[in-house]
C-alpha positions, 0 to 999 in steps of 0.5 A: 273587622275585613276579611284579608286582616280575618284570612292575615295569618292564613296567607303568610304561613301558605306562603312561607311553606311555598317558599320552604319548598321551592327551596329545597328543591332548588337545593336538591336540584343543584346537588344531588340530580348530575348534569345530563351527558353532552356529546362524546359522555358515557350515556349520551343519547341523541336527538330522537333516539330513544332506549326500551325499557327492559322487558319492552315489545312483543315476545312473537313465540308467545303471540303464536302460542297464544294463539293470535295469530296475524290473519294470514295464519302464518307469520312471514319472518324476514320481515321481523328483520330491521333494515337497519340490522340485517342478519347474516343467514346461519348454516345450522337451523335455528329460527331464521334465514337458513342457507340451504343447498341443493343436492340434486343438479336435474329435474327430480320425481317422488324423492324419498328418505334412502333405505339407510336412512342418511340420504335420499333416493329419487327420479333423475329426469335426464339420466332416466333412472333412479338414483341413491343420494347421500346428504351431501349430494357427493355421492351418487349411486344408482339403484338400477343400471336400466332407464325408465322413460317418461316418469310421471309418478313414483311411489316409495316402500317405506325402506327404498327398495321398491316403487310402483313408477306411472307413466304419462299413460297410466300403465302402473308397473311395480319394479323391486331395484334388489331382485329387477323384478318388473310387472306391470300393474293395472290402469285403474289403480289410484291413491296406493300407497305401501303398507309400513311392513312394505309385503302390501299395497292399498288402493282405490279401483277405480273405473267409468263404471261406478258398480266396478269401483272399490278400495282394496289392498294386494302384494305390491306386484298384484297378488292376492287382491281383496275389496275392502270396500265399495266406493261406487262414486264415493272414491274423494272421501277414502283416503289410503293411508295404513295405520302403523300396525295396519289393522287401518287401512283408509280413511272415509269421511262422512259429511255431516253439515256445510263445517262437520263430519265423521270420520271412518276407519277402514280395516283389513278383516270389514272389521266395525271399528269405532267412528269420531266426530271432526269440525270441517271437512276434505279431511286428509290424515298421517298417523304417527309413527307408532300411531299414538296420535293422527294428522290431519288438515281439515278446511274450514270456513272459521278460519276462512276455508283454509287448511287447519292442522289438527291434531287428536291423540289415538290408543290402537284404532281408539281416538280420543275425545278430544282434539287438538288444533295447532294454528298452522294452515297448511296440509300433511303432506307438508309435514313430517314425524320424528319421533310420537311427540315431533314433527315439523312441517313446511307451512305458508308464508301467508295464507290467503282466504280460499286456500284449502279450496284453490290450493293453486293460489299459493303457488307464489307464496313461498314457505318456512320451517315450523317445529312442533312438539304436541306435548307442549302445544309448541311451535316456532319457525325453524328455519327460511331457506335461502340460497345463497346469491341468489334470491330464490324462494321455496315452495316446500312439498313434502320433506324427510329428516336424515336417520340421524336427525342432523338432515332435513331434506325437501323437495321444491315445486318450484326448481322440481329440484331435491334441496337439504340445510343441517338441522344440527 
């Protein structure tokens, strides 16, 4: 028996199965699979067009929250807009480009929240006067009829009723807008800040004789001065920053390695508060309104010597051992707390390496505004400020939030003017 005869039955059965399956597929194709829609019919997709599946695509917020930040550190939200679907800027901040209103016509110095918390106070460089301005920029009221010529800097009391004014020659003047009282202060005072109670200032006294340099406190008019710590030639490691309770008047940073520091809390009565360790150098900090958290920025080689924001829980003068990176490259002076658990920060759209050492490399890079929830550690872009009919970009130096939470005010370093945008 040859091979063909031996496997004849197998070939016949296999052929029958293949033919049956072919006929079954043909029947299904003819009666159950519809033709593709033709042009003009529902469901037609032009050649080259592909519709994404439901759920396809990455969520930008999830990427940010997971810590998978772009190499530059921050996100330019304008890059997420598509050329085929331009989006009109919002009038209320919703996470995209947001129309921003210039509320000062002239260049200003020293923006702060006004005494009524509904607008801002500032020095107008053209009029050479101090003003209070409403949130919409329509009501402008002089805080004093007196003119102040060629002011270089202004440090405000928290209630915006008093200020310390610095002139180009270093002369400093304390001025009370309620009583019109004016008192000259020593030129050697630097890093001046008011205490939350407004009846005291902290300062560094700096001279060419390092034996006479110290960290101190005094009344705003310069009376009742008291030295807290000798600073010698280490004044750059001290930061005046009152805690809300005023137990702490300043911080002292002691570098412990090229990439770590020990932070000491300086009290007003010589207290020996417990220090705490941090990663990074060039420490600068800001307390939350009630002092339950401390926001700080540091520079680290791990992050390309960029300024990174961190937060640590606090209880009085005790700091938690658990510190959380917020994953944003910016400085504390570009942030403002609205509560113990929420804050807003202006963040450069792109932060090159070395920006923490040389901030001037960011001079031509604009900012977006983030909202940060410290309970969930979630952050999101709330606004990319834009002007109507203008391509102006903003380099935000500082921000304030109106008392009702409806407006965010910021001072722009590029134009030296104050702008507002709506949050609600």
